[in-house]
ZAKOLSE-573563 format. One record per residue (C-alpha): x, y, z; residue in three letters. Coordinates in nm, 4 decimals. Example, Ala and Ser with C-alpha at 12.3 -4.5 7.8 and 13.67 -1.06 7.14 Angstrom:
BEGIN
1.2300  -0.4500  0.7800  ALA .
1.3670  -0.1060  0.7140  SER .
END
This chain:
BEGIN
-0.8285  21.4437  19.9386  MET .
-0.4627  21.5471  19.9086  TYR .
-0.2180  21.2882  20.0361  ARG .
0.0619  21.4675  20.2215  HIS .
0.4219  21.3709  20.1518  THR .
0.7152  21.3414  20.3915  ASP .
0.8388  21.6747  20.2555  LEU .
0.5051  21.8383  20.3413  ASP .
0.5290  21.7061  20.6956  ARG .
0.8899  21.8068  20.7502  ARG .
0.8035  22.1553  20.6287  PHE .
0.5147  22.2198  20.8707  VAL .
0.7043  22.0700  21.1662  HIS .
1.0079  22.2854  21.0868  ALA .
0.7844  22.5919  21.0634  ARG .
0.6240  22.5092  21.4010  ALA .
0.9689  22.4730  21.5605  ALA .
1.0798  22.8015  21.4070  GLN .
0.7721  22.9760  21.5449  TYR .
0.8357  22.8329  21.8928  ARG .
1.1852  22.9805  21.8889  ASP .
1.0478  23.3186  21.7795  GLN .
0.7807  23.3128  22.0493  LEU .
1.0298  23.2144  22.3213  ASP .
1.2577  23.5020  22.2232  ARG .
0.9625  23.7410  22.2316  HIS .
0.8493  23.6212  22.5753  LEU .
1.2069  23.6612  22.7062  ARG .
1.2099  24.0202  22.5836  GLY .
1.4616  23.9588  22.3054  GLU .
1.2085  24.0387  22.0341  LEU .
0.9934  24.3480  22.0827  SER .
0.6218  24.3426  22.0084  ALA .
0.6904  24.5321  21.6851  ASP .
0.9614  24.2866  21.5797  ASP .
0.7486  23.9851  21.6702  PHE .
0.4346  24.1131  21.4975  ARG .
0.5295  24.0215  21.1359  PRO .
0.6569  23.6826  21.2521  LEU .
0.3323  23.5865  21.4254  ARG .
0.1226  23.7258  21.1408  LEU .
0.3100  23.5103  20.8913  GLN .
0.1888  23.2110  21.0923  ASN .
-0.1723  23.3286  21.1211  GLY .
-0.1627  23.4880  21.4679  TRP .
-0.3523  23.8162  21.5012  TYR .
-0.4350  24.0246  21.8072  VAL .
-0.8058  24.1021  21.7946  GLN .
-1.0409  24.3081  22.0092  ARG .
-1.0128  24.0946  22.3236  HIS .
-0.7499  23.8266  22.2670  ALA .
-0.5195  23.6674  22.0082  PRO .
-0.6872  23.5069  21.7085  MET .
-0.5405  23.2185  21.5087  LEU .
-0.6445  23.1616  21.1492  ARG .
-0.5764  22.8015  21.0484  VAL .
-0.5247  22.7284  20.6804  ALA .
-0.7609  22.4724  20.5274  ILE .
-0.6334  22.4591  20.1680  PRO .
-0.9270  22.4689  19.9245  TYR .
-1.1545  22.3765  20.2169  GLY .
-1.0640  22.0063  20.2416  VAL .
-1.0403  21.8447  20.5879  LEU .
-0.9921  21.4926  20.7136  SER .
-1.1870  21.3645  21.0132  ALA .
-0.8534  21.3296  21.1941  ARG .
-0.7728  21.6947  21.1312  GLN .
-1.1170  21.8066  21.2480  LEU .
-1.0752  21.6061  21.5685  ARG .
-0.7438  21.7816  21.6279  GLN .
-0.9122  22.1191  21.5774  LEU .
-1.1741  22.0099  21.8313  ALA .
-0.8953  21.9213  22.0755  ARG .
-0.7368  22.2641  22.0315  ILE .
-1.0731  22.4304  22.0890  ALA .
-1.1355  22.2239  22.4009  ARG .
-0.7891  22.2539  22.5569  GLU .
-0.6701  22.5975  22.4471  PHE .
-0.9605  22.8184  22.3402  ASP .
-1.1175  23.0274  22.6194  LEU .
-0.8437  22.9314  22.8665  GLN .
-0.8133  23.2196  23.1155  ASP .
-0.9393  23.4556  22.8477  ALA .
-1.1829  23.6384  23.0728  GLY .
-1.4853  23.5151  22.8798  ARG .
-1.7774  23.3006  23.0005  PRO .
-1.7099  22.9389  22.9142  THR .
-2.0570  22.7830  22.9082  GLU .
-2.0056  22.7024  22.5392  ARG .
-1.6605  22.5632  22.5924  GLY .
-1.3989  22.6214  22.3250  GLY .
-1.5115  22.6735  21.9684  PHE .
-1.3897  22.7489  21.6179  GLY .
-1.5313  22.9747  21.3496  HIS .
-1.5393  22.8520  20.9890  PHE .
-1.4955  23.1440  20.7512  THR .
-1.6070  23.2354  20.4001  THR .
-1.2439  23.1766  20.2936  ARG .
-1.2737  22.8048  20.3843  GLN .
-1.0466  22.8527  20.6883  ASN .
-1.1019  22.8151  21.0629  LEU .
-1.0390  23.0767  21.3316  GLN .
-0.9830  23.0421  21.7061  PHE .
-1.0508  23.3631  21.8957  ASN .
-0.9457  23.3042  22.2558  TRP .
-0.6053  23.1335  22.2736  ILE .
-0.3381  23.2890  22.4935  LEU .
-0.0321  23.3926  22.2959  LEU .
0.1909  23.2226  22.5534  GLU .
0.0397  22.8878  22.4505  ARG .
0.0413  22.9530  22.0763  SER .
0.3523  22.7417  21.9993  ALA .
0.1868  22.4385  22.1590  ASP .
-0.1070  22.4888  21.9228  VAL .
0.1253  22.5072  21.6222  MET .
0.2802  22.1756  21.7247  ASP .
-0.0639  22.0140  21.7452  LEU .
-0.1542  22.1465  21.4022  LEU .
0.1696  22.0125  21.2553  ALA .
0.0852  21.6672  21.3921  GLU .
-0.2038  21.6553  21.1434  VAL .
-0.0358  21.8385  20.8522  ASP .
-0.1908  22.1775  20.9315  MET .
-0.0584  22.5292  20.9916  HIS .
-0.1425  22.8994  20.9665  GLY .
0.1146  22.9955  20.7031  ILE .
0.0026  23.2788  20.4732  GLN .
-0.3369  23.3164  20.6351  THR .
-0.2250  23.6736  20.6980  SER .
0.0051  23.9229  20.5332  GLY .
0.0340  24.0792  20.1893  ASN .
0.0853  23.7499  20.0112  CYS .
-0.1176  23.4880  19.8260  VAL .
-0.3737  23.3693  20.0807  ARG .
-0.5656  23.0401  20.0958  ASN .
-0.6664  22.9320  19.7447  VAL .
-1.0376  22.8502  19.7450  THR .
-1.2632  22.6455  19.5226  THR .
-1.6052  22.4863  19.4818  ASP .
-1.7114  22.2867  19.7873  VAL .
-1.8197  22.0122  19.5437  LEU .
-1.4799  21.9982  19.3714  ALA .
-1.4045  21.6478  19.2480  GLY .
-1.7622  21.5216  19.2906  VAL .
-1.9820  21.7743  19.1054  ALA .
-2.1761  21.6241  18.8131  PRO .
-2.1301  21.9428  18.6054  ASP .
-1.7526  21.9410  18.6474  GLU .
-1.5313  22.0079  18.3455  ILE .
-1.2207  21.9047  18.5406  ALA .
-1.1285  21.8665  18.9069  ASP .
-0.9937  22.2023  19.0308  PRO .
-0.8280  22.0609  19.3459  ARG .
-0.4989  21.9569  19.1801  PRO .
-0.4674  22.3087  19.0370  TRP .
-0.5380  22.4605  19.3774  CYS .
-0.2634  22.2431  19.5234  GLU .
-0.0220  22.3414  19.2465  ILE .
-0.0918  22.7077  19.3228  LEU .
-0.0555  22.6465  19.6966  ARG .
0.2816  22.4789  19.6634  GLN .
0.4097  22.7401  19.4187  TRP .
0.2944  23.0427  19.6201  SER .
0.3941  22.9229  19.9699  THR .
0.6938  23.1295  20.0843  LEU .
0.7468  23.2524  19.7274  HIS .
1.0273  23.5085  19.7709  PRO .
0.9043  23.7427  19.4981  GLU .
0.5451  23.7587  19.6188  PHE .
0.5806  23.7566  19.9984  ALA .
0.5374  24.1355  20.0245  PHE .
0.2770  24.2353  19.7682  LEU .
0.1068  24.5769  19.7888  PRO .
-0.1863  24.4062  19.9644  ARG .
-0.3284  24.0615  20.0423  LYS .
-0.4114  23.8489  19.7388  PHE .
-0.6891  23.5929  19.6899  LYS .
-0.7295  23.3324  19.4164  ILE .
-1.0322  23.1112  19.3471  ALA .
-1.0554  22.8200  19.1023  VAL .
-1.3754  22.6801  18.9508  SER .
-1.3892  22.3545  18.7582  GLY .
-1.7633  22.3390  18.6898  SER .
-2.0113  22.4965  18.4545  ARG .
-2.1752  22.6648  18.7526  GLU .
-1.9411  22.8997  18.9344  ASP .
-1.9789  22.7950  19.2979  ARG .
-1.6399  22.9463  19.3854  ALA .
-1.7443  23.3118  19.3363  ALA .
-1.4454  23.3639  19.1053  THR .
-1.5668  23.7045  18.9906  GLY .
-1.5130  23.8441  19.3390  TRP .
-1.1444  23.7454  19.3633  HIS .
-0.8129  23.9086  19.2784  ASP .
-0.7674  23.6233  19.0319  ILE .
-1.0554  23.4004  18.9253  GLY .
-0.9617  23.0877  18.7289  LEU .
-1.2213  22.8845  18.5383  LYS .
-1.1271  22.5519  18.3852  LEU .
-1.2356  22.5347  18.0205  VAL .
-1.1630  22.3415  17.7001  HIS .
-1.0585  22.5118  17.3799  ASP .
-1.1987  22.4227  17.0380  ASP .
-0.9552  22.1317  17.0110  ASP .
-1.0507  21.9917  17.3516  GLY .
-0.7312  22.1010  17.5294  ALA .
-0.7678  22.1921  17.8954  LEU .
-0.6890  22.5434  18.0112  GLY .
-0.8161  22.8411  18.2063  PHE .
-1.0262  23.1486  18.1455  ALA .
-0.8661  23.4136  18.3663  VAL .
-1.0395  23.7044  18.5391  ASP .
-0.8456  23.9630  18.7402  VAL .
-0.9334  24.2456  18.9763  GLY .
-1.2438  24.1357  19.1631  GLY .
-1.2968  24.2295  19.5253  GLY .
-1.5288  24.3690  19.7868  MET .
-1.4395  24.6154  20.0636  GLY .
-1.4956  24.9867  20.0171  ARG .
-1.5004  24.9531  19.6397  THR .
-1.6856  24.6437  19.5159  PRO .
-1.5551  24.5424  19.1735  VAL .
-1.6269  24.2415  18.9513  ILE .
-1.3150  24.0905  18.7972  ALA .
-1.2165  24.1724  18.4375  THR .
-1.1569  23.8965  18.1824  ARG .
-0.7910  23.9187  18.0771  VAL .
-0.7573  23.5852  17.8939  ALA .
-1.0162  23.3573  17.7376  GLU .
-0.7785  23.0600  17.7326  PHE .
-0.4447  22.9956  17.8990  VAL .
-0.3074  22.6428  17.8425  PRO .
-0.3077  22.4362  18.1609  ALA .
0.0697  22.3894  18.1380  ALA .
0.1121  22.7691  18.1479  ASP .
-0.1053  22.8336  18.4535  LEU .
0.1814  22.9356  18.6818  LEU .
0.3473  23.1412  18.4073  LEU .
0.0316  23.3493  18.3581  PHE .
-0.0383  23.3892  18.7308  VAL .
0.3248  23.4938  18.7781  GLU .
0.2847  23.7549  18.5052  ALA .
-0.0206  23.8989  18.6816  ILE .
0.1529  23.9110  19.0181  LEU .
0.4663  24.0689  18.8721  ARG .
0.2645  24.3482  18.7115  VAL .
0.0728  24.4016  19.0352  TYR .
0.3903  24.3959  19.2440  ASN .
0.5495  24.6528  19.0144  ARG .
0.2599  24.8941  18.9683  PHE .
0.0204  24.8342  19.2600  GLY .
-0.0096  25.1264  19.5000  ARG .
0.1789  25.1077  19.8292  ARG .
0.1130  25.4655  19.9411  ASP .
-0.2537  25.4157  20.0294  ASN .
-0.3875  25.1088  20.2124  LEU .
-0.7361  25.1604  20.0709  TYR .
-0.6148  25.1744  19.7103  LYS .
-0.3577  24.8961  19.7261  ALA .
-0.5683  24.6009  19.6048  ARG .
-0.5227  24.4863  19.2461  ILE .
-0.8841  24.5784  19.1660  LYS .
-0.7898  24.9481  19.1931  ILE .
-0.4982  24.8999  18.9535  LEU .
-0.7123  24.7087  18.7027  VAL .
-0.9898  24.9644  18.7170  ARG .
-0.7495  25.2582  18.6816  ALA .
-0.5395  25.1158  18.3980  GLU .
-0.7952  24.9105  18.2067  GLY .
-0.6574  24.7758  17.8799  GLU .
-0.3076  24.8977  17.9690  ARG .
-0.3062  24.6543  18.2630  PHE .
-0.4215  24.3698  18.0400  VAL .
-0.1521  24.4493  17.7855  GLN .
0.1142  24.4685  18.0565  ALA .
0.0162  24.1186  18.1745  VAL .
0.0313  23.9846  17.8193  ARG .
0.3724  24.1428  17.7662  ASP .
0.5048  23.9982  18.0926  GLU .
0.3635  23.6557  18.0098  TYR .
0.5313  23.6652  17.6706  ARG .
0.8634  23.7616  17.8305  ALA .
0.8379  23.4751  18.0792  ILE .
0.7601  23.2247  17.8026  VAL .
1.0528  23.3489  17.5963  GLU .
1.2862  23.3034  17.8923  GLN .
1.4111  22.9478  17.8422  ASP .
1.0721  22.8398  17.7150  GLY .
0.9124  22.9220  18.0486  GLY .
1.0754  22.6335  18.2315  TRP .
1.2566  22.8610  18.4773  ILE .
0.9203  23.0034  18.5800  SER .
0.7523  22.6663  18.6280  HIS .
0.5910  22.5607  18.3041  ARG .
0.4051  22.2464  18.4082  LEU .
0.4911  21.9195  18.2408  GLY .
0.2397  21.6354  18.1970  PRO .
0.4144  21.4239  18.4602  GLN .
0.4022  21.7071  18.7151  GLN .
0.0318  21.7617  18.6569  ILE .
-0.0436  21.3887  18.6691  ALA .
0.1674  21.3494  18.9832  GLY .
-0.0319  21.6118  19.1724  ILE .
-0.3629  21.4816  19.0364  ALA .
-0.2755  21.1332  19.1665  ALA .
-0.2906  21.2753  19.5194  HIS .
-0.6642  21.3329  19.4699  PHE .
-0.7833  20.9829  19.3887  ALA .
-1.1176  20.8951  19.5500  PRO .
-1.0972  20.7398  19.8980  PRO .
-1.0471  20.3648  19.9202  ALA .
-1.3804  20.1914  19.8740  GLY .
-1.5347  20.4637  19.6586  VAL .
-1.6286  20.3437  19.3114  ALA .
-1.9217  20.3917  19.0727  PRO .
-2.2024  20.1521  19.1260  GLY .
-2.4698  20.0556  19.3689  GLY .
-2.8310  20.1589  19.3681  ASP .
-2.8662  20.5252  19.2699  ASP .
-3.2195  20.5384  19.4093  ALA .
-3.2547  20.7454  19.7263  VAL .
-3.4587  20.5734  19.9998  PRO .
-3.7832  20.7484  20.0923  ASP .
-3.8798  20.8634  20.4381  GLY .
-4.0953  21.1080  20.6392  PRO .
-4.1634  21.4671  20.5193  PRO .
-3.8836  21.6185  20.7306  ALA .
-3.6372  21.3768  20.5752  TYR .
-3.7610  21.4535  20.2219  ARG .
-3.7183  21.8251  20.2894  ARG .
-3.3607  21.7599  20.4035  TRP .
-3.2971  21.5580  20.0860  LEU .
-3.4172  21.8490  19.8768  GLU .
-3.2074  22.1162  20.0505  ARG .
-2.9016  21.9452  20.1991  ASN .
-2.8070  21.6716  19.9534  THR .
-2.6391  21.7329  19.6190  HIS .
-2.5905  21.5420  19.2967  GLY .
-2.2716  21.3440  19.2450  HIS .
-2.0587  21.2483  18.9458  ARG .
-2.0635  20.8848  19.0618  LEU .
-2.3887  20.6883  19.0398  PRO .
-2.5026  20.5682  19.3793  GLY .
-2.3367  20.8558  19.5697  TRP .
-2.4358  21.1965  19.7085  ARG .
-2.2707  21.4963  19.8735  ALA .
-2.4368  21.6168  20.1943  VAL .
-2.4300  21.9530  20.3731  THR .
-2.4006  21.9547  20.7525  LEU .
-2.5530  22.2843  20.8606  SER .
-2.3630  22.5050  21.1065  LEU .
-2.6561  22.7492  21.1247  LYS .
-2.8771  22.6803  21.4221  ARG .
-3.0262  22.8752  21.7118  PRO .
-2.7883  22.9678  21.9909  GLY .
-2.4624  22.9816  21.7930  LEU .
-2.3283  23.2397  21.5459  PRO .
-2.3178  23.1336  21.1797  PRO .
-2.0108  22.9220  21.1067  GLY .
-1.9284  22.8541  21.4719  ASP .
-1.8761  22.4992  21.5924  ALA .
-1.8032  22.3912  21.9478  THR .
-1.5405  22.1277  22.0202  ALA .
-1.8152  21.8716  22.0729  ASP .
-1.9806  21.9588  21.7424  GLN .
-1.6510  21.9295  21.5569  MET .
-1.6013  21.5858  21.7079  ASP .
-1.9577  21.4963  21.6091  ALA .
-1.9024  21.6084  21.2490  ALA .
-1.5780  21.4079  21.2372  ALA .
-1.7667  21.1009  21.3588  ALA .
-2.0266  21.1441  21.0829  LEU .
-1.7468  21.1725  20.8268  ALA .
-1.5873  20.8532  20.9538  GLU .
-1.9158  20.6635  20.9616  ARG .
-2.0741  20.7877  20.6387  PHE .
-1.8174  20.9855  20.4366  GLY .
-1.4888  20.7942  20.4169  HIS .
-1.3295  21.0342  20.6637  GLY .
-1.3392  21.3475  20.4456  GLU .
-1.5133  21.6828  20.4942  LEU .
-1.5234  22.0147  20.3152  ARG .
-1.5636  22.3687  20.4474  VAL .
-1.8033  22.5670  20.2284  SER .
-1.7994  22.9327  20.1285  HIS .
-2.1341  22.9507  20.3110  GLU .
-1.9686  22.8491  20.6434  GLN .
-2.1076  22.4958  20.6553  ASN .
-1.9449  22.1531  20.6393  LEU .
-2.0015  21.9011  20.3625  LEU .
-1.9487  21.5267  20.3273  LEU .
-1.8513  21.4608  19.9635  PRO .
-1.8626  21.0782  19.9615  TRP .
-2.1948  20.9442  20.0949  VAL .
-2.3708  20.6381  19.9560  ARG .
-2.7319  20.7073  19.8553  ALA .
-2.8470  20.4072  20.0597  ARG .
-2.6975  20.5618  20.3773  ASP .
-2.8883  20.8902  20.3541  LEU .
-3.1708  20.7987  20.5980  PRO .
-2.9254  20.6950  20.8691  ALA .
-2.7091  21.0022  20.8086  LEU .
-3.0107  21.2314  20.8287  TRP .
-3.1201  21.0808  21.1583  GLN .
-2.7707  21.1124  21.3063  ALA .
-2.7219  21.4695  21.1787  ALA .
-3.0555  21.5842  21.3235  VAL .
-2.9715  21.4323  21.6617  GLU .
-2.6369  21.6150  21.6626  LEU .
-2.7850  21.9505  21.5627  GLY .
-2.6242  21.9409  21.2163  LEU .
-2.9295  21.8455  21.0103  GLY .
-3.1248  22.1698  20.9734  ARG .
-3.2818  22.1565  20.6256  ALA .
-3.2371  22.5127  20.5009  HIS .
-2.9278  22.5156  20.2773  THR .
-2.9326  22.8203  20.0490  GLY .
-3.2233  22.9803  20.2326  MET .
-3.2765  23.2912  20.4446  LEU .
-3.1574  23.1414  20.7739  THR .
-2.8542  22.9731  20.6133  ASP .
-2.6916  23.3133  20.6287  LEU .
-2.3266  23.4183  20.6102  ILE .
-2.1870  23.6431  20.8843  ALA .
-1.8453  23.7578  20.9999  CYS .
-1.7684  23.7657  21.3766  PRO .
-1.8209  24.1427  21.3763  GLY .
-1.7685  24.3725  21.6724  GLY .
-1.8017  24.0958  21.9300  ASP .
-1.4535  23.9748  21.8362  LEU .
-1.2943  24.1707  21.5529  CYS .
-1.0922  24.4852  21.6244  ALA .
-1.1702  24.6240  21.2783  LEU .
-1.5493  24.5961  21.3012  ALA .
-1.7770  24.8993  21.3324  ASN .
-2.0793  24.7004  21.4472  ALA .
-2.1801  24.3583  21.5710  ARG .
-2.2948  24.0931  21.3255  SER .
-2.3784  23.8082  21.5620  ILE .
-2.6796  23.9723  21.7365  PRO .
-2.8286  24.0647  21.3984  ILE .
-2.7877  23.7069  21.2757  ALA .
-2.9478  23.5794  21.5976  ALA .
-3.2439  23.8167  21.5635  ALA .
-3.3008  23.7035  21.2044  ILE .
-3.2835  23.3364  21.3035  ALA .
-3.5384  23.4014  21.5788  GLU .
-3.7724  23.5963  21.3489  ARG .
-3.7731  23.3146  21.0916  TRP .
-3.7705  23.0163  21.3229  SER .
-4.0608  22.8537  21.1369  ASP .
-3.8982  22.6280  20.8772  LEU .
-4.2199  22.6064  20.6760  ASP .
-4.2114  22.9831  20.6277  GLU .
-3.8434  22.9750  20.5362  VAL .
-3.9136  22.7124  20.2703  HIS .
-4.2016  22.9165  20.1312  ASP .
-3.9684  23.2140  20.0883  ILE .
-3.7220  22.9924  19.9023  GLY .
-3.3657  23.0632  19.7973  ASP .
-3.2260  23.3824  19.9518  VAL .
-2.8558  23.4499  20.0068  ALA .
-2.8346  23.6746  20.3148  LEU .
-2.4849  23.8047  20.3963  HIS .
-2.3851  24.0197  20.6971  ILE .
-2.0615  24.2163  20.7456  SER .
-1.9639  24.4071  21.0582  GLY .
-1.7534  24.6580  20.8638  CYS .
-1.6611  24.7741  20.5154  ILE .
-1.3861  24.5110  20.4872  ASN .
-1.6711  24.2792  20.3813  SER .
-1.5594  23.9545  20.5460  CYS .
-1.9283  23.8606  20.5500  GLY .
-1.9479  23.9247  20.1722  HIS .
-2.2491  24.1537  20.2048  HIS .
-2.1960  24.2928  19.8539  HIS .
-2.2745  23.9541  19.6933  SER .
-2.5837  23.8794  19.9003  GLY .
-2.9312  23.8799  19.7510  HIS .
-2.9823  24.0692  20.0744  ILE .
-2.6696  24.2326  20.2177  GLY .
-2.6349  24.3921  20.5594  ILE .
-2.3403  24.6178  20.6455  LEU .
-2.2747  24.7396  20.9991  GLY .
-2.1621  25.1023  21.0251  VAL .
-2.0779  25.3362  21.3107  ASP .
-2.2721  25.6606  21.3539  LYS .
-2.1494  25.8734  21.6430  ASP .
-2.0707  25.5680  21.8502  GLY .
-2.3944  25.3821  21.7691  SER .
-2.4402  25.0711  21.5553  GLU .
-2.6430  25.1118  21.2375  TRP .
-2.7000  24.8800  20.9434  TYR .
-2.7215  24.9502  20.5724  GLN .
-2.9245  24.7099  20.3556  VAL .
-2.8461  24.6217  19.9941  THR .
-3.0495  24.4116  19.7525  LEU .
-2.9815  24.2243  19.4294  GLY .
-2.6220  24.1093  19.4741  GLY .
-2.4899  23.7801  19.3419  SER .
-2.1788  23.5638  19.3747  ASP .
-2.2181  23.4375  19.0190  GLY .
-2.4182  23.1165  19.0507  ARG .
-2.6419  23.0192  18.7636  LEU .
-2.9705  23.0731  18.9448  ARG .
-2.8632  23.4178  19.0674  SER .
-2.7107  23.5406  18.7433  GLY .
-2.3676  23.6945  18.6844  PRO .
-2.1684  23.8243  18.9795  ALA .
-2.2730  24.1747  19.0781  GLN .
-2.2886  24.4000  19.3822  ALA .
-2.6151  24.4730  19.5566  GLY .
-2.7574  24.8253  19.5671  LYS .
-2.8370  25.0160  19.8857  MET .
-3.2054  25.0784  19.9479  ILE .
-3.1651  25.3913  20.1608  GLY .
-3.0406  25.5228  20.4950  PRO .
-2.9178  25.2809  20.7587  ALA .
-3.1425  25.1126  21.0147  PHE .
-3.0953  25.0918  21.3888  ALA .
-3.0180  24.7422  21.5138  ALA .
-3.3667  24.6827  21.6515  ASP .
-3.5215  24.7901  21.3181  GLU .
-3.3322  24.5404  21.1029  VAL .
-3.5586  24.2330  21.1528  PRO .
-3.8720  24.4407  21.0849  ASP .
-3.7155  24.5986  20.7763  ALA .
-3.6144  24.2571  20.6422  LEU .
-3.9603  24.1187  20.7108  GLU .
-4.1143  24.4080  20.5172  ALA .
-3.8785  24.3396  20.2251  ILE .
-3.9487  23.9668  20.2271  VAL .
-4.3260  24.0179  20.2497  GLU .
-4.3103  24.2577  19.9549  THR .
-4.1453  23.9786  19.7562  TYR .
-4.4009  23.7195  19.8665  ARG .
-4.6832  23.9464  19.7571  GLY .
-4.5331  24.0372  19.4202  ALA .
-4.3506  23.7244  19.3033  ARG .
-4.4483  23.5380  18.9936  GLU .
-4.4796  23.1562  19.0021  PRO .
-4.1395  23.0024  19.0680  GLY .
-3.9647  23.3414  19.0778  GLU .
-3.6666  23.3672  19.3135  LEU .
-3.6240  23.6636  19.5453  PHE .
-3.3233  23.8051  19.3604  VAL .
-3.5008  23.7847  19.0232  HIS .
-3.8054  23.9596  19.1679  CYS .
-3.5855  24.2414  19.2967  VAL .
-3.4294  24.2853  18.9540  ARG .
-3.7660  24.2763  18.7784  ARG .
-3.9369  24.5268  19.0077  LEU .
-3.6394  24.7439  19.0948  GLY .
-3.5604  24.8727  19.4419  LEU .
-3.8535  25.1138  19.4797  ALA .
-4.1210  24.8820  19.6276  PRO .
-3.8723  24.7233  19.8657  PHE .
-3.7359  25.0617  19.9692  ARG .
-4.0868  25.1866  20.0361  ALA .
-4.1678  24.8841  20.2518  ALA .
-3.8483  24.9224  20.4533  ALA .
-3.8959  25.2992  20.4905  ASP .
-4.2401  25.2360  20.6376  ALA .
-4.0707  25.0425  20.9165  VAL .
-3.8388  25.3371  20.9830  ARG .
-4.1307  25.5800  20.9949  ARG .
-4.3266  25.3527  21.2270  THR .
-4.0290  25.3276  21.4624  THR .
-3.9779  25.7045  21.4607  ALA .
-4.3489  25.7679  21.5277  ARG .
-4.3499  25.5199  21.8158  ALA .
-4.0448  25.6906  21.9653  ALA .
-4.2178  26.0302  21.9527  LEU .
-4.5324  25.8917  22.1106  GLU .
-4.3391  25.7462  22.4041  THR .
-4.1122  26.0473  22.4555  GLU .
-4.1876  26.2054  22.7950  PRO .
-4.3450  26.5534  22.7946  VAL .
-4.1155  26.8224  22.9404  ALA .
END
């Protein structure tokens, strides 16, 4: 993982001290709430439905065990303190689809103390909010994937350093998200980002990037447009700067809902692409691009050196995976992943289990995951797009002991990539923007499919839930997507089918299609069961759910779900009292 420099550390400590001064002035009445608002947002502090929310940056999803223990300490000592919320769970954090972590119940008066604790372990909340370049994300298997063309983490770090506090791009028309993929399989969902970067080689073997622009979810789901088949690696920042300059110049600022770059790309089409090419050419012609950060070989190698494998990690050892009982073999199949180094594996620690919302981890569970990383994973963890944790450096011979420990700690549920390994935003329970709650729907689904044998028979299904059209739960890209909507003050849920984030088994990135009118909350589990049973009855041997949906079309699934709605309506009429 990235090895922080003295400059990195001085920077985050200085930013924490600056924030403390701003907070003190606000609490003394010298800064109004309106004046303080942009200052706290620039450090990741929101005010949500019930309390302040802090979004902590986890660049490209990489965490050390020490950092995770510090997050556990913050959850334990600061989250839920005097927040007017039951504390039987203790403090907790929520890992997001953006590979960040959120705390939802920290008093604003104590926020500077939290920033100091984050700085102690090289962490912060800078640019986790605002109309700027947000956390750059990548494949959770970056640096260890066997199908990797090149490690994307150094490029993510280059983008992070370049974009942090960039004066030209601190006030873009809207927030901006970049994802980088270094593998043949796109596990970073690049097609759904404002900029998607894919590491490739040209015909001569030179390393560079295929560049897609204008992806996004929200009210208008759009798959990114390819604007360059190959940009030399040395010119990465020049080309990204060209894109951001064009967006900054022509992106809409008069309408919040039309301000994302996807709207500009869709409206202008080839004219946008040509404008980027023209701007790129102008940047290159300006002093050969050196003013705008053309990357030299030494710069690239210097950043890459920060991502050497942990001490003690080297190819070798027995690549055979020890056998064990059926439950262990099932866990091997679902929760362990191939590795570029013989004798090693990557392992998912599931944060999806009964009693907690998807992606949530209590302070004790964070400490437990840190302990597993220290014991089995050389002290490193990753946060996945699917809101789980992953250990990227596990010896194959240690898998039985890791499985046993993970199961005992509640982190060993063997359902990665399946129906109950679902993605969900916090929804109306916490978020001020949400129209409906996501957590109760996720809980009802987990209860309905509590039988792991049944879940394994259903197979791979990406189920994504969002509490509003902002799509933080990425419902558009789910094989099954659920969107909470408000109807006259009541919570209803629309269901989409056939979406994809772009992985090989799911096909190219695309948005799911709605199967009909929304369902009441208590109808959702029955409607999903009807959809799933339709698949189980119609699937061909080895056929995945999403492929079955595309082969059959929506009609049979819509009919099955509509039958649930009719049954519910008929039952309501039969129980209605006679006047």
